[in-house]
N, C-alpha and C positions, 0 to 999 in steps of 0.2 A: 267322121265328124266327132269332135271332142265332146266328152260328157260335160254338161254344165256350161256349154258355150252360149246358151241363151242368155239374153240380157237380164240381169237380176235387177230388182228395184233398187233405186238409190238408197243407200243405208245412212247417208249423212256424213258429216265430216269426221275424220279420225281424231283420236286424242292428240296426236301430234299437230294436226291442223289447228285444233282449238287452242292448244298451248302456244303455238307460234303466233296465232292471231292475237291472243291476249298480249304477248310480248310486243308485237308491232303496235297494238292499240296504245299501250302504256307509253312506249317510246314516242309515238306520234303526238299523243296528248301532251307529253312533256315539252316537245319541241314547239308546239303551237302555243302552249301556255307561257313559255319563256319569251316568246316574241323575238326570236333570233333572226327572223326573216325580214328583209328590207321592204317588203311590199306593204304599202299603207293600208290596203284593203284588209290585210290579215292582222295588222298591228292595232287597228281600232276596234276590233270585234273579237269576242271570245268564241272559240269554236269547240264544240264538244264532239267526241268520237265515241259513240255508244257501241259500235261493233266493227270488227275487221274480220272478213272472211278470206281464208287462204285457199288457193288452188291446191289440188292434190300433190303437185310437185313442189309446192311452197315457193314458187317463183313469181306469183302474182297475188297481191293483196288488194282486195276490194274494201276500201275504207268508207264506211257510212258516217257522214258528218252532218252536223246541224249547228248553224250559228246560234248563240245564246239569244233567246228572244225571237228567233225565227225571222229576223229582218235581213234584207240584202242576201238572200240565199243564193241567187244566181251569181252575184258579184263575188261572193266568197268562194263559190265552187269554181268560178273562172280563175280567181287568184290562186287557188290550190292547184289547179291544173297547170297554170303558168309557172308555178314554183315546184313542180313535181320532182325535178332532178335535185335541187338543193335539199328538199325534204327527204328524199330517198337517201342522200348522203348523210344527213344528220341522224336519220333512223338507223342507218347502217353502222354508224359509229357507236351507237348505244346497244346494239345487238351483237351477240356472238354466234352468228350463223355463217354457214359456208357461202351462201349467196344472199345478198340483200334483195328482197322482193321488189318488183316493180309496183309502184303505188297507183291505184286507180280510185278516183273519188266519186261517190254517189251521195245524193241527199238522202238522209234518213227520214223515212215516212212513217216509222213505227209509232211516233207520238200522235200523228194525225189519225192513223188507223185505230189506235187505242181510244182516242176521243170519239171517233165515229161509232165504235162498238159500244162505248159507254152511253152515248146518246141514244142508240138503238135500244139498249137495255132499259133506259129510263123513259122510253116512249109510252104513251097511253095504251097502245095496242098490246105491248108485251106485258105491262102491268095488269091489264085486263085478263090476259091469258094466265098469268100467275095467280090471280085471285079467283079463278073459276073453281067450282066445287062440283063433285059428281052428285048423283041422285041421293046418296046416303048422307050427304052433308059433310063428307070428309074431303080433305084436299086430295087432288089427283096425284 
């Protein structure tokens, strides 16, 4: 048995994955903002691309997208999936990579998660816990 063959905990994305993810994000955002695609579902709404996560081999890009205003999320996601190949071609023209990654689209839920956490922090139960004092009259 080889030494160190036990599964190590996931260390997160490499610098190269992060850099290529940002390049893909910028290229995709540029394509979507210019409105070069003939799909009316994409031409009438602005789509933000907050994050792109790359696979370790850089051949798959998971693009997290959100329509501005959060309206028609499913319709926009379906339109992006339907226009996956033209989008990949446009992104490929803007990047200088050996392989253009396959694009996979997911809704970005980080804004909803942030709002949920903010609401939890502002709840009366948390405020009460933050205002508690110990027996000496000092903050805990």
